[in-house]
C-alpha positions, 0 to 999 in steps of 0.5 A: 262458774269458778269451776263449780257446776251450776247444775249436776246434769250440765254437759257444756265446756270440753268433753271426750267421747268415744266414736261408737258412743257418739254414733249411738247418741246420733251426735248433737242436735241440728235444731239449736242455732245461736247460744244455748240449748245444744249441751242440755240436749246432749245431756238428755240424750246421754241420760236417755241411752243410759250412759254415764258421765265421768268427771275428773277432779278439778286439779287435773280436769279444769281449764281456762276458757279463751276470751271470745264474743258470745253468740246471739242467744237462742230465745227458742231453745227452751221450746226446742228442748221440750220436744227434743226427745221426739227427734233423737233418732231423726235429728243429729248425725243422720240429718247433718248437712255441711260443706267441708272448707278445709282440712289441716293434718297436724302431728297431734290433731287434725283441724277440719273446717266446715260450713254448716247448713240448716237442715229441716226435720225430714220426719216433719216434712214427710208428715206434712206431705202425707197430710196434703195427700189426705186432704186432696184424696178427701176432696171430690172432683167437681164434674163440669159439663162443658158444651161441645163446640163445632170445629168449622163453626163457632156456634155452640151445640146444645147438648140436649138432643130434643132441642135439635129435633125441635129445631129441625122440625121448625126448619122443615115446616115453612110458615103460611105466609111464605107458602102462599107467596110461592104458590102465587109466583108459580101460577103467575109464571108460565112458559110459552114455547112458540117463540121461545119467549117467556111471558108473564100473565097479569095478576087478577 
């Protein structure tokens, strides 16, 4: 930008901030991946916590940027910035997920290399779980009446006891045809005790 600010609230480039101030701001947001947006979010956090940015004169506070490849532009940075004020207390240092790769201690500085991990918003996860619980509680469980099964036989038992009584009465009362046949058989058969022989009388 030829050492000129493109807009007054910019907080990009190189900055120095105290540890207590950085913790008060909850650090940088973890929602911005790729190029753009994280510096504007930090500027909004500074304004929200009523901190002041001090800019020194260009003669002593300018530098030449090392040439590097630009990261892939984050196309969603504008949408994330619109709602970033809702996540100041939940998105930052307290939600940072990383793995330390190496640490080099030099006389004037320490170089710590880490591998960052994408951390989703914990508050949104909790709200989503609460919504699922509410939906489940509103659903009334359906009661299904399943017929009982006899362990010895694979026949299905009718849950209506009246049907059982009807079945028992039907079994106990024989049909007329069967009763007359049994009576005729009893008349036809008789025992003769003389020679211990059983004789049958001929049917008339």
